[in-house]
VEXROBA-79063 format. One record per residue: residue in three letters; chain; x, y, z of N, C-alpha, C in turn. Coordinates in steps of 0.02 Angstrom, whole numbers, plus 50000, padded with zeros to 5 digits. Example, Ala and Ser with C-alpha at 12.3 -4.5 7.8 and 13.67 -1.06 7.14 Angstrom:
REM VEXROBA-79063
ATOM  r  c  n_c1  n_c2  n_c3  ca_c1  ca_c2  ca_c3  c_c1  c_c2  c_c3
ATOM  ALA  A  50660  49716  50390  50615  49775  50390  50660  49835  50390
ATOM  SER  A  50642  49888  50354  50684  49947  50357  50645  50002  50394
END
This chain:
REM VEXROBA-79063
ATOM  r  c  n_c1  n_c2  n_c3  ca_c1  ca_c2  ca_c3  c_c1  c_c2  c_c3
ATOM  MET  A  51091  51141  54462  51164  51142  54464  51193  51172  54400
ATOM  THR  A  51163  51154  54343  51186  51181  54279  51180  51257  54278
ATOM  ILE  A  51123  51283  54303  51113  51355  54304  51163  51389  54349
ATOM  LEU  A  51177  51359  54408  51226  51388  54455  51295  51393  54422
ATOM  LEU  A  51316  51340  54388  51381  51340  54354  51384  51394  54300
ATOM  LEU  A  51329  51403  54264  51328  51455  54213  51336  51524  54243
ATOM  TRP  A  51303  51535  54300  51310  51601  54332  51381  51611  54358
ATOM  LEU  A  51410  51559  54389  51479  51565  54413  51527  51582  54357
ATOM  LYS  A  51516  51548  54300  51558  51562  54242  51550  51634  54218
ATOM  SER  A  51489  51659  54219  51476  51729  54199  51510  51777  54246
ATOM  ILE  A  51508  51763  54311  51540  51806  54361  51616  51809  54349
ATOM  LEU  A  51647  51751  54336  51718  51749  54323  51736  51789  54260
ATOM  LEU  A  51694  51782  54209  51706  51819  54147  51698  51894  54159
ATOM  CYS  A  51653  51913  54204  51643  51984  54219  51703  52012  54256
ATOM  LEU  A  51729  51974  54305  51783  52000  54347  51851  51998  54312
ATOM  GLY  A  51861  51950  54267  51927  51941  54236  51952  52001  54198
ATOM  PRO  A  51916  52024  54145  51940  52080  54105  51951  52145  54145
ATOM  PRO  A  51903  52166  54188  51915  52227  54227  51976  52222  54271
ATOM  THR  A  51987  52163  54302  52045  52154  54345  52110  52163  54305
ATOM  PHE  A  52111  52135  54244  52170  52142  54202  52185  52214  54187
ATOM  PHE  A  52133  52252  54169  52143  52322  54153  52164  52364  54214
ATOM  VAL  A  52137  52347  54271  52157  52383  54332  52231  52372  54347
ATOM  LEU  A  52253  52311  54340  52324  52296  54351  52368  52331  54299
ATOM  LEU  A  52343  52334  54238  52380  52370  54186  52386  52444  54203
ATOM  TRP  A  52332  52474  54229  52334  52544  54249  52383  52555  54307
ATOM  LEU  A  52383  52511  54356  52429  52518  54412  52502  52516  54389
ATOM  TYR  A  52514  52477  54338  52583  52471  54311  52605  52537  54279
ATOM  PHE  A  52557  52568  54243  52574  52629  54207  52549  52693  54242
ATOM  GLU  A  52534  52688  54306  52504  52745  54341  52550  52806  54345
ATOM  ARG  A  52617  52793  54338  52662  52849  54341  52662  52891  54276
ATOM  TRP  A  52626  52865  54225  52622  52902  54163  52579  52965  54172
ATOM  ARG  A  52593  53015  54133  52555  53077  54138  52481  53068  54120
ATOM  ARG  A  52469  53021  54076  52400  53011  54052  52363  52958  54091
ATOM  ARG  A  52380  52953  54154  52348  52898  54192  52272  52908  54199
ATOM  ARG  A  52250  52972  54198  52178  52983  54202  52141  52955  54141
ATOM  LEU  A  52172  52966  54081  52143  52936  54021  52145  52861  54024
ATOM  THR  A  52200  52833  54049  52205  52760  54056  52150  52733  54102
ATOM  LEU  A  52139  52769  54157  52087  52747  54204  52018  52748  54171
ATOM  LEU  A  52004  52800  54132  51940  52804  54098  51932  52745  54049
ATOM  LEU  A  51986  52729  54014  51983  52671  53968  51970  52607  54006
ATOM  VAL  A  52003  52600  54064  51993  52540  54105  51920  52534  54126
ATOM  MET  A  51892  52590  54149  51822  52589  54171  51775  52573  54114
ATOM  PHE  A  51789  52603  54055  51746  52590  53997  51746  52516  53978
ATOM  TRP  A  51805  52486  53973  51809  52416  53955  51780  52372  54009
ATOM  GLY  A  51790  52389  54070  51761  52350  54124  51686  52348  54122
ATOM  VAL  A  51655  52407  54114  51582  52410  54110  51556  52373  54049
ATOM  ALA  A  51590  52382  53991  51568  52348  53930  51572  52272  53937
ATOM  MET  A  51626  52247  53966  51633  52174  53974  51581  52147  54023
ATOM  PHE  A  51567  52186  54075  51515  52165  54122  51448  52158  54088
ATOM  GLN  A  51429  52207  54047  51364  52205  54013  51360  52145  53966
ATOM  VAL  A  51414  52134  53928  51414  52079  53880  51408  52012  53915
ATOM  THR  A  51450  52001  53967  51450  51936  54000  51386  51926  54040
ATOM  PHE  A  51358  51981  54068  51294  51974  54103  51240  51951  54055
ATOM  ALA  A  51238  51982  53996  51189  51962  53945  51198  51890  53924
ATOM  LEU  A  51260  51868  53916  51274  51798  53897  51251  51751  53952
ATOM  GLY  A  51263  51771  54014  51241  51729  54070  51166  51721  54072
ATOM  VAL  A  51130  51777  54063  51057  51775  54063  51031  51732  54005
ATOM  ALA  A  51061  51741  53946  51040  51701  53888  51051  51627  53900
ATOM  ALA  A  51108  51610  53931  51123  51540  53943  51074  51510  53992
ATOM  VAL  A  51059  51548  54046  51011  51524  54095  50942  51514  54063
ATOM  SER  A  50922  51564  54022  50857  51558  53989  50854  51497  53944
ATOM  ALA  A  50908  51485  53907  50910  51426  53862  50904  51362  53901
ATOM  VAL  A  50937  51358  53959  50933  51297  54000  50863  51287  54026
ATOM  VAL  A  50831  51341  54052  50763  51334  54079  50714  51311  54026
ATOM  VAL  A  50718  51344  53967  50671  51326  53913  50684  51255  53889
ATOM  ALA  A  50749  51237  53881  50765  51170  53857  50742  51116  53905
ATOM  GLN  A  50743  51132  53971  50722  51082  54020  50646  51079  54026
ATOM  THR  A  50611  51131  54001  50539  51136  54011  50500  51114  53950
ATOM  LEU  A  50519  51138  53891  50482  51123  53831  50508  51059  53798
ATOM  PRO  A  50467  51028  53756  50489  50965  53724  50550  50974  53682
ATOM  LYS  A  50598  50928  53687  50661  50934  53649  50653  50911  53577
ATOM  GLN  A  50601  50871  53563  50590  50849  53495  50516  50832  53488
ATOM  ALA  A  50495  50821  53427  50425  50803  53416  50408  50739  53452
ATOM  LEU  A  50348  50737  53479  50327  50677  53515  50316  50620  53465
ATOM  PRO  A  50315  50558  53489  50306  50501  53443  50242  50507  53402
ATOM  PHE  A  50242  50473  53345  50185  50479  53300  50125  50436  53321
ATOM  THR  A  50131  50400  53375  50081  50350  53393  50010  50376  53396
ATOM  PRO  A  49995  50435  53427  49925  50457  53432  49891  50465  53365
ATOM  ALA  A  49929  50479  53312  49899  50494  53248  49897  50434  53201
ATOM  ARG  A  49934  50381  53216  49942  50328  53167  49877  50294  53148
ATOM  ALA  A  49835  50281  53199  49774  50243  53185  49728  50281  53138
ATOM  SER  A  49716  50346  53152  49670  50384  53110  49698  50395  53040
ATOM  VAL  A  49764  50405  53034  49794  50415  52968  49791  50350  52928
ATOM  ALA  A  49804  50294  52960  49804  50231  52925  49736  50214  52896
ATOM  ASP  A  49682  50240  52926  49614  50226  52903  49594  50267  52842
ATOM  LEU  A  49635  50317  52825  49619  50360  52768  49634  50325  52701
ATOM  PRO  A  49603  50348  52647  49626  50325  52581  49700  50342  52572
ATOM  TYR  A  49738  50295  52548  49811  50303  52539  49846  50314  52606
ATOM  GLY  A  49815  50293  52661  49843  50304  52727  49911  50270  52735
ATOM  ASP  A  49918  50209  52710  49982  50173  52717  50038  50211  52680
ATOM  GLN  A  50022  50238  52622  50073  50275  52583  50089  50341  52619
ATOM  ILE  A  50040  50372  52650  50052  50433  52688  50100  50420  52746
ATOM  LEU  A  50089  50364  52782  50133  50345  52838  50204  50334  52814
ATOM  VAL  A  50212  50299  52759  50279  50283  52733  50315  50347  52713
ATOM  ALA  A  50280  50391  52675  50311  50453  52650  50329  50499  52708
ATOM  ALA  A  50283  50506  52756  50295  50552  52812  50354  50529  52854
ATOM  GLU  A  50357  50466  52869  50410  50441  52913  50477  50439  52876
ATOM  ARG  A  50476  50434  52810  50538  50436  52773  50574  50503  52782
ATOM  TYR  A  50536  50557  52788  50565  50624  52796  50558  50653  52867
ATOM  GLY  A  50541  50610  52915  50536  50634  52984  50479  50681  52996
ATOM  LEU  A  50426  50675  52957  50368  50720  52962  50312  50684  53000
ATOM  GLU  A  50276  50721  53040  50219  50690  53074  50166  50671  53022
ATOM  PRO  A  50142  50609  53022  50093  50587  52971  50030  50630  52969
ATOM  ALA  A  50006  50653  53028  49945  50693  53029  49954  50759  52993
ATOM  VAL  A  50014  50787  52990  50027  50849  52953  50018  50836  52879
ATOM  LEU  A  50049  50784  52853  50043  50767  52782  49971  50749  52765
ATOM  ALA  A  49939  50710  52808  49870  50688  52795  49822  50748  52794
ATOM  ALA  A  49832  50797  52839  49789  50856  52840  49798  50898  52777
ATOM  VAL  A  49859  50905  52753  49870  50942  52692  49837  50908  52632
ATOM  VAL  A  49845  50842  52628  49813  50804  52573  49738  50812  52576
ATOM  GLN  A  49710  50810  52636  49637  50816  52645  49611  50882  52619
ATOM  ILE  A  49645  50938  52636  49619  51003  52614  49641  51021  52543
ATOM  GLU  A  49694  50990  52518  49717  51005  52450  49675  50968  52397
ATOM  SER  A  49666  50903  52407  49634  50864  52354  49576  50821  52377
ATOM  ASN  A  49564  50821  52444  49513  50778  52473  49526  50704  52455
ATOM  GLY  A  49590  50688  52449  49608  50619  52436  49601  50596  52364
ATOM  ASP  A  49596  50643  52317  49588  50624  52246  49656  50626  52212
ATOM  PRO  A  49683  50568  52192  49750  50568  52161  49752  50596  52091
ATOM  ASP  A  49693  50604  52060  49690  50630  51991  49670  50704  51988
ATOM  ALA  A  49666  50736  52046  49644  50806  52048  49695  50851  52014
ATOM  VAL  A  49671  50897  51972  49713  50947  51938  49676  51013  51943
ATOM  SER  A  49709  51064  51971  49676  51129  51980  49685  51172  51918
ATOM  ASP  A  49647  51227  51917  49652  51275  51861  49721  51305  51858
ATOM  ALA  A  49756  51309  51917  49823  51339  51918  49877  51289  51898
ATOM  GLY  A  49857  51225  51889  49906  51175  51867  49933  51131  51923
ATOM  ALA  A  49905  51138  51985  49926  51095  52040  49898  51026  52029
ATOM  MET  A  49937  50974  52046  49919  50905  52027  49923  50856  52085
ATOM  GLY  A  49876  50809  52085  49880  50750  52128  49859  50762  52200
ATOM  LEU  A  49875  50713  52243  49852  50713  52312  49876  50776  52349
ATOM  GLY  A  49937  50796  52340  49964  50854  52375  49959  50917  52334
ATOM  GLN  A  49926  50914  52276  49919  50972  52231  49986  51006  52220
ATOM  LEU  A  50031  50969  52191  50099  50994  52178  50101  51037  52116
ATOM  MET  A  50132  51095  52122  50143  51138  52064  50203  51111  52024
ATOM  PRO  A  50205  51127  51959  50260  51101  51916  50330  51116  51944
ATOM  VAL  A  50339  51175  51974  50405  51192  52000  50425  51146  52057
ATOM  ILE  A  50378  51125  52097  50392  51078  52153  50404  51008  52126
ATOM  VAL  A  50367  50990  52074  50379  50925  52041  50451  50922  52016
ATOM  GLY  A  50474  50977  51985  50543  50980  51962  50592  50979  52020
ATOM  TRP  A  50575  51011  52075  50618  51012  52135  50628  50942  52162
ATOM  CYS  A  50576  50901  52154  50580  50832  52179  50612  50784  52129
ATOM  GLY  A  50628  50808  52069  50662  50765  52021  50618  50740  51966
ATOM  ASP  A  50569  50782  51945  50525  50765  51889  50490  50698  51898
ATOM  ILE  A  50457  50692  51956  50418  50632  51971  50350  50636  51935
ATOM  ASP  A  50312  50582  51938  50245  50581  51909  50196  50605  51962
ATOM  PRO  A  50170  50666  51957  50128  50693  52010  50060  50658  52016
ATOM  LEU  A  50040  50620  51965  49976  50585  51968  49984  50513  51994
ATOM  ASP  A  50045  50494  52010  50057  50431  52044  50053  50444  52119
ATOM  SER  A  50009  50410  52153  49996  50428  52224  50058  50422  52267
ATOM  ALA  A  50097  50368  52259  50156  50358  52301  50209  50412  52287
ATOM  GLU  A  50220  50428  52223  50270  50478  52206  50248  50548  52226
ATOM  ASN  A  50184  50562  52219  50157  50627  52240  50165  50636  52315
ATOM  LEU  A  50147  50585  52354  50151  50589  52427  50224  50595  52450
ATOM  ASP  A  50268  50560  52416  50338  50564  52434  50363  50636  52423
ATOM  CYS  A  50345  50666  52367  50367  50735  52353  50334  50784  52400
ATOM  SER  A  50270  50775  52414  50234  50819  52460  50265  50816  52529
ATOM  ALA  A  50280  50756  52553  50311  50749  52619  50380  50779  52621
ATOM  ARG  A  50418  50770  52568  50486  50798  52564  50484  50874  52566
ATOM  PHE  A  50436  50903  52528  50431  50977  52527  50406  51004  52593
ATOM  LEU  A  50357  50971  52623  50332  50993  52688  50386  50988  52742
ATOM  ALA  A  50425  50934  52742  50479  50927  52790  50530  50983  52782
ATOM  HIS  A  50544  51001  52720  50589  51057  52706  50562  51122  52737
ATOM  LEU  A  50497  51134  52728  50466  51195  52754  50465  51196  52830
ATOM  VAL  A  50449  51140  52860  50446  51135  52933  50515  51148  52963
ATOM  ALA  A  50567  51121  52930  50635  51131  52954  50658  51204  52944
ATOM  ARG  A  50632  51236  52893  50655  51304  52878  50623  51358  52922
ATOM  TYR  A  50558  51351  52936  50522  51403  52971  50517  51385  53045
ATOM  THR  A  50503  51437  53085  50501  51429  53157  50434  51404  53183
ATOM  SER  A  50385  51397  53140  50319  51375  53163  50286  51333  53110
ATOM  LEU  A  50243  51288  53133  50205  51246  53086  50159  51289  53044
ATOM  ASP  A  50130  51342  53073  50085  51385  53035  50120  51416  52974
ATOM  LEU  A  50181  51442  52984  50217  51472  52929  50236  51421  52876
ATOM  ALA  A  50253  51360  52898  50269  51307  52850  50208  51290  52808
ATOM  VAL  A  50150  51284  52839  50089  51268  52802  50070  51325  52756
ATOM  ALA  A  50077  51387  52781  50062  51446  52739  50108  51447  52678
ATOM  ALA  A  50172  51430  52687  50219  51431  52631  50202  51375  52581
ATOM  TYR  A  50176  51319  52604  50155  51265  52559  50099  51291  52513
ATOM  HIS  A  50056  51333  52540  50000  51358  52502  50017  51420  52460
ATOM  ALA  A  50050  51468  52492  50064  51533  52460  50130  51536  52424
ATOM  GLY  A  50177  51493  52442  50244  51497  52416  50292  51530  52466
ATOM  GLU  A  50353  51508  52466  50402  51535  52513  50415  51610  52505
ATOM  PRO  A  50419  51637  52444  50434  51709  52438  50385  51754  52474
ATOM  LEU  A  50320  51739  52470  50270  51781  52504  50278  51777  52580
ATOM  VAL  A  50291  51718  52606  50300  51711  52679  50364  51745  52700
ATOM  ASP  A  50417  51738  52660  50481  51769  52677  50476  51845  52678
ATOM  ALA  A  50434  51873  52633  50429  51946  52627  50403  51979  52690
ATOM  CYS  A  50357  51944  52725  50327  51975  52784  50343  51938  52849
ATOM  GLY  A  50369  51877  52844  50380  51837  52904  50315  51819  52939
ATOM  CYS  A  50262  51812  52899  50196  51801  52928  50154  51760  52878
ATOM  ILE  A  50092  51747  52898  50045  51717  52851  50021  51775  52806
ATOM  PRO  A  50037  51774  52742  50034  51837  52702  49965  51864  52685
ATOM  ARG  A  49916  51821  52670  49852  51846  52643  49794  51814  52680
ATOM  PRO  A  49736  51846  52677  49676  51816  52708  49662  51745  52683
ATOM  VAL  A  49672  51734  52618  49659  51666  52592  49707  51615  52622
ATOM  ASP  A  49768  51636  52638  49816  51591  52671  49797  51579  52744
ATOM  GLU  A  49770  51631  52777  49746  51623  52845  49690  51572  52849
ATOM  GLU  A  49645  51575  52799  49590  51527  52796  49617  51457  52783
ATOM  TYR  A  49668  51452  52741  49699  51387  52727  49729  51357  52791
ATOM  VAL  A  49764  51398  52830  49795  51374  52892  49741  51354  52942
ATOM  ARG  A  49686  51392  52944  49631  51375  52989  49601  51306  52970
ATOM  ARG  A  49590  51295  52906  49563  51230  52884  49613  51174  52898
ATOM  PHE  A  49677  51189  52889  49729  51139  52905  49723  51118  52978
ATOM  HIS  A  49716  51166  53024  49713  51149  53095  49651  51108  53112
ATOM  GLN  A  49596  51122  53079  49536  51081  53090  49549  51008  53073
ATOM  ALA  A  49579  50997  53014  49593  50930  52992  49648  50898  53036
ATOM  TYR  A  49699  50936  53050  49756  50910  53088  49736  50891  53159
ATOM  GLN  A  49696  50933  53191  49675  50919  53260  49634  50855  53262
ATOM  SER  A  49590  50846  53213  49549  50786  53210  49592  50724  53199
ATOM  LEU  A  49639  50728  53152  49681  50670  53135  49731  50652  53190
ATOM  ALA  A  49759  50703  53222  49811  50691  53273  49781  50677  53341
ATOM  GLY  A  49716  50686  53350  49686  50674  53415  49712  50723  53468
ATOM  LEU  A  49727  50785  53448  49756  50833  53494  49702  50866  53536
ATOM  GLY  A  49722  50888  53596  49674  50918  53642  49648  50985  53618
ATOM  LYS  A  49585  50999  53635  49556  51063  53617  49573  51114  53671
ATOM  LEU  A  49579  51177  53649  49597  51231  53694  49536  51272  53713
ATOM  ALA  A  49543  51305  53771  49492  51352  53795  49525  51419  53808
ATOM  SER  A  49486  51472  53812  49512  51537  53828  49539  51537  53900
ATOM  PRO  A  49594  51573  53912  49621  51576  53981  49581  51623  54025
ATOM  TYR  A  49528  51654  54000  49488  51701  54038  49414  51684  54034
ATOM  HIS  A  49376  51705  54086  49304  51701  54085  49273  51768  54069
ATOM  LEU  A  49315  51818  54058  49292  51887  54043  49310  51905  53971
ATOM  PRO  A  49279  51957  53943  49299  51979  53876  49373  52000  53875
ATOM  THR  A  49405  51987  53819  49477  52000  53813  49492  52038  53750
ATOM  ALA  A  49553  52064  53747  49578  52097  53686  49647  52069  53672
ATOM  VAL  A  49663  52059  53608  49730  52038  53588  49770  52100  53570
ATOM  ASN  A  49822  52115  53610  49860  52176  53597  49924  52163  53559
ATOM  GLN  A  49942  52101  53546  49996  52084  53499  49984  52016  53470
ATOM  GLY  A  49988  52011  53404  49973  51949  53371  50034  51904  53361
ATOM  TYR  A  50024  51851  53324  50074  51800  53311  50113  51818  53248
ATOM  HIS  A  50180  51818  53253  50221  51828  53194  50289  51796  53206
ATOM  ALA  A  50334  51800  53158  50397  51763  53161  50438  51781  53222
ATOM  GLY  A  50436  51844  53244  50475  51865  53302  50436  51861  53367
ATOM  HIS  A  50375  51836  53366  50331  51835  53426  50286  51774  53419
ATOM  LEU  A  50311  51717  53443  50278  51652  53429  50222  51639  53479
ATOM  GLY  A  50178  51687  53486  50121  51681  53531  50077  51742  53521
ATOM  ILE  A  50025  51747  53564  49983  51807  53563  49979  51835  53634
ATOM  ASP  A  49971  51900  53638  49963  51933  53703  49890  51951  53714
ATOM  ILE  A  49861  51921  53766  49790  51930  53781  49783  51972  53844
ATOM  GLU  A  49738  52020  53843  49729  52065  53899  49656  52065  53921
ATOM  ALA  A  49646  52055  53987  49578  52062  54016  49578  52113  54072
ATOM  GLY  A  49636  52124  54104  49642  52173  54158  49687  52148  54214
ATOM  CYS  A  49724  52193  54244  49769  52174  54298  49730  52140  54354
ATOM  GLY  A  49755  52082  54377  49725  52047  54431  49668  52001  54412
ATOM  VAL  A  49648  52000  54349  49594  51955  54328  49619  51883  54331
ATOM  GLU  A  49576  51837  54353  49595  51768  54361  49608  51735  54293
ATOM  VAL  A  49661  51695  54291  49681  51659  54229  49667  51585  54239
ATOM  TYR  A  49638  51554  54188  49619  51483  54190  49662  51442  54142
ATOM  ALA  A  49668  51378  54156  49706  51333  54112  49673  51332  54043
ATOM  PRO  A  49711  51345  53989  49683  51341  53922  49680  51270  53895
ATOM  LEU  A  49711  51222  53930  49718  51154  53903  49708  51104  53960
ATOM  THR  A  49675  51049  53946  49670  50995  53995  49733  50953  53994
ATOM  GLY  A  49763  50946  54052  49826  50908  54056  49857  50915  54124
ATOM  VAL  A  49924  50916  54125  49960  50921  54188  50010  50979  54182
ATOM  ILE  A  50016  51018  54237  50064  51073  54238  50134  51043  54246
ATOM  THR  A  50178  51056  54199  50245  51028  54200  50298  51078  54224
ATOM  PHE  A  50281  51142  54226  50330  51192  54251  50293  51253  54276
ATOM  VAL  A  50316  51278  54335  50294  51343  54360  50356  51376  54388
ATOM  GLY  A  50373  51435  54362  50434  51469  54387  50453  51526  54342
ATOM  ARG  A  50518  51536  54334  50545  51591  54294  50580  51563  54233
ATOM  ASP  A  50578  51601  54176  50610  51576  54116  50681  51602  54106
ATOM  GLY  A  50704  51648  54149  50772  51672  54145  50783  51727  54094
ATOM  TYR  A  50731  51748  54058  50741  51799  54006  50729  51869  54033
ATOM  ILE  A  50778  51913  54023  50771  51984  54041  50778  52023  53976
ATOM  GLY  A  50725  52061  53959  50724  52098  53896  50720  52172  53907
ATOM  PRO  A  50710  52209  53853  50709  52282  53857  50651  52311  53898
ATOM  HIS  A  50598  52272  53907  50540  52296  53945  50534  52263  54013
ATOM  SER  A  50587  52229  54035  50584  52196  54100  50575  52248  54155
ATOM  ASP  A  50524  52237  54198  50512  52285  54252  50565  52275  54307
ATOM  ARG  A  50573  52326  54346  50623  52324  54400  50587  52323  54468
ATOM  ARG  A  50599  52270  54504  50572  52265  54572  50631  52252  54619
ATOM  ASN  A  50632  52289  54673  50689  52287  54719  50753  52310  54685
ATOM  GLY  A  50746  52354  54634  50804  52381  54602  50835  52339  54548
ATOM  LEU  A  50811  52279  54537  50840  52234  54487  50788  52214  54436
ATOM  PRO  A  50808  52207  54372  50759  52185  54322  50737  52113  54334
ATOM  GLU  A  50673  52099  54322  50646  52033  54333  50638  51995  54268
ATOM  ASP  A  50648  51929  54272  50634  51887  54214  50560  51868  54216
ATOM  ASN  A  50538  51834  54163  50467  51819  54155  50446  51761  54201
ATOM  THR  A  50386  51767  54229  50355  51708  54259  50328  51664  54203
ATOM  MET  A  50329  51598  54213  50308  51551  54161  50272  51492  54190
ATOM  LEU  A  50219  51470  54155  50182  51410  54173  50172  51369  54109
ATOM  VAL  A  50185  51304  54113  50180  51260  54054  50131  51203  54070
ATOM  ILE  A  50085  51190  54024  50038  51134  54031  50048  51087  53972
ATOM  ASP  A  50049  51022  53986  50058  50970  53934  50000  50922  53938
ATOM  ASP  A  49968  50907  53881  49912  50860  53882  49933  50788  53873
ATOM  GLY  A  49998  50775  53864  50023  50707  53857  50010  50676  53789
ATOM  ALA  A  49982  50714  53743  49965  50686  53677  49989  50731  53621
ATOM  GLY  A  50038  50776  53636  50067  50815  53582  50054  50889  53585
ATOM  THR  A  50014  50913  53635  50000  50984  53639  50027  51013  53704
ATOM  GLN  A  50060  51070  53700  50082  51107  53759  50061  51179  53751
ATOM  VAL  A  50046  51212  53809  50035  51284  53810  50083  51315  53859
ATOM  VAL  A  50105  51375  53843  50150  51413  53886  50118  51480  53902
ATOM  LEU  A  50113  51497  53966  50088  51561  53988  50144  51600  54021
ATOM  LEU  A  50147  51667  54007  50199  51710  54035  50168  51771  54069
ATOM  HIS  A  50206  51799  54117  50195  51865  54148  50145  51866  54205
ATOM  GLY  A  50110  51812  54220  50059  51814  54272  50086  51797  54341
ATOM  ARG  A  50043  51807  54393  50057  51782  54460  50024  51713  54465
ATOM  TYR  A  50065  51662  54454  50037  51595  54450  50038  51561  54518
ATOM  THR  A  49980  51534  54536  49970  51503  54601  49967  51427  54597
ATOM  ALA  A  49961  51400  54537  49958  51327  54529  50027  51297  54542
ATOM  ARG  A  50029  51231  54547  50092  51197  54564  50110  51146  54511
ATOM  GLU  A  50173  51132  54505  50195  51080  54458  50165  51012  54476
ATOM  GLY  A  50146  50974  54425  50116  50909  54437  50041  50911  54448
ATOM  GLN  A  50012  50971  54449  49940  50979  54462  49900  50964  54398
ATOM  PRO  A  49851  50920  54400  49808  50910  54341  49760  50969  54334
ATOM  VAL  A  49747  50989  54272  49703  51047  54260  49654  51030  54204
ATOM  THR  A  49596  51065  54205  49546  51057  54154  49537  51122  54116
ATOM  ALA  A  49536  51117  54050  49532  51176  54007  49472  51218  54024
ATOM  GLY  A  49483  51282  54036  49429  51329  54048  49398  51326  54117
ATOM  GLU  A  49422  51280  54160  49391  51271  54225  49439  51280  54284
ATOM  THR  A  49501  51259  54278  49548  51262  54333  49584  51329  54335
ATOM  PRO  A  49577  51368  54389  49615  51430  54394  49689  51416  54407
ATOM  VAL  A  49732  51453  54373  49805  51442  54382  49842  51504  54407
ATOM  GLY  A  49807  51561  54412  49840  51621  54437  49802  51683  54416
ATOM  TYR  A  49839  51740  54412  49808  51804  54398  49851  51843  54347
ATOM  GLU  A  49817  51882  54305  49851  51922  54255  49895  51975  54290
ATOM  ASP  A  49957  51983  54265  50003  52031  54293  50050  52055  54238
ATOM  THR  A  50102  52090  54257  50150  52120  54210  50221  52104  54231
ATOM  ILE  A  50233  52042  54250  50298  52022  54278  50346  52003  54221
ATOM  GLY  A  50405  52033  54224  50457  52017  54174  50458  52065  54116
ATOM  ASN  A  50474  52040  54057  50481  52082  53997  50412  52098  53969
ATOM  SER  A  50379  52146  54000  50309  52160  53985  50297  52235  53988
ATOM  THR  A  50256  52262  53942  50240  52333  53941  50176  52348  53978
ATOM  GLY  A  50143  52297  54004  50080  52307  54041  50049  52240  54056
ATOM  CYS  A  49996  52242  54096  49963  52179  54116  49935  52142  54055
ATOM  HIS  A  49954  52079  54047  49926  52037  53996  49952  51965  54007
ATOM  THR  A  49925  51918  53970  49950  51850  53968  49979  51835  53900
ATOM  HIS  A  50042  51816  53898  50073  51793  53835  50059  51718  53830
ATOM  LEU  A  50027  51697  53776  50006  51628  53767  50040  51598  53705
ATOM  GLU  A  50075  51542  53714  50104  51504  53659  50073  51435  53657
ATOM  VAL  A  50065  51408  53596  50040  51341  53587  50088  51302  53544
ATOM  LEU  A  50105  51242  53566  50149  51198  53527  50112  51133  53512
ATOM  ARG  A  50115  51112  53449  50087  51048  53428  50146  51004  53407
ATOM  ASN  A  50157  50952  53445  50213  50906  53431  50279  50943  53421
ATOM  GLY  A  50291  50991  53465  50354  51027  53464  50358  51086  53418
ATOM  GLN  A  50306  51100  53378  50305  51156  53331  50257  51209  53355
ATOM  HIS  A  50280  51273  53355  50235  51327  53372  50180  51336  53320
ATOM  VAL  A  50119  51349  53343  50064  51367  53300  50030  51430  53327
ATOM  ASP  A  49994  51463  53284  49960  51525  53304  49902  51509  53351
ATOM  PRO  A  49904  51532  53414  49849  51517  53460  49782  51542  53435
ATOM  ALA  A  49781  51598  53398  49719  51625  53373  49682  51577  53326
ATOM  GLY  A  49721  51531  53295  49691  51483  53250  49662  51422  53284
ATOM  VAL  A  49678  51411  53348  49656  51351  53382  49615  51367  53445
ATOM  LEU  A  49613  51430  53467  49570  51448  53523  49499  51456  53499
ATOM  PRO  A  49449  51444  53544  49379  51452  53523  49362  51525  53508
END
C-alpha cells in the first residue's frame, strides 16, 4: 500500500506542472510567439516528468530496502557470553554498550591490537588494550591509556565514532588502524597491511559473535569483476549466464522480488527499464546476505543451507552491464567486504 501511494503521488506530481504550462499556453496562444511558448511548455513538462519519475523510483526503492534489510543492529545477546569470558570482558561490555557499539567489535579489536595486554606499548607509541595513539588519547580527554577501564572506554568511543561515520564496518576498522585521512583519501581500505588487519579482525569477530560462516554462491570457478568500495558495498561475481546460484549462508530467505532501483545500466525488457531482482537470506544471528540480478527460483520463508541449496540462476536483470551476481554481506546491520569473509 505504501508503494502504491508513492507511485500515485509521483503521477500527480508528473501531471501537475505540465498541465499548468499547457493552460498557460492556451491563455497566451494568440501571441505571436506561441510556438516558442509551446516549446517551453514541452521542455518543462518533460523535465518535470523525469525528475518526479526519478523521485518516485527512489522512494519505492527506499521502501523496499527498508522493509527488507534490518533497520538497526541486532541485539547483542549472541556475543555476550563469549565476550564476558575474555580477560577484561566485563569492562568491554560496559564500554561497548555505553556507546552503542557491539561488544564483539570492541573485543575483536582489543584481541588483535594487544592480545588483551593492558600494559602493551608499541614502537609507534600506541598504548594499552586498544593500542591508542596519543592523538586519540587527547581526543578522549587525556585519559590514562594504561588503565584498562579508561582505555576501553576511549577505544569504544572512537570505534563508535568511526562506525557512525563510515558506511561499512570494514572501513571503520581500517580507519581505526590506518587513520581516517588515509581511508578518506581513497574511500577504501588503503593499504595491503590494512587489508590484512581487517581480515584478522573478521576472524576474531566471527568467532566472538558466533556469526554464520559463508560459502561461495557457485560450484564453478568464478571471477570478481567489481570489488568492494565506498560506492559499491558488495562484490560482483561472475561464473556465466545461466549458471546455478547457491545460498551463500545457512538461514531463511526473507525476501525474493524487486528492489525498485533503476540505474544507468538498467536493461530494457518490453520497452521499459527493469529494476534489480533481489534475494535476501538471514541466519537469525546477525548475518544477512543480499543477492542481485539473478533469476531467483527460491521462495520467501524457505530454509537454505550454505553452499548446498540452489536459489536460482545467474542473469543480468536490472542495473547490470552483464551476467553476474552482486553479493552484499551485513554483520549486525553493517556492510562488510564479502571477499574478506567468503572462503
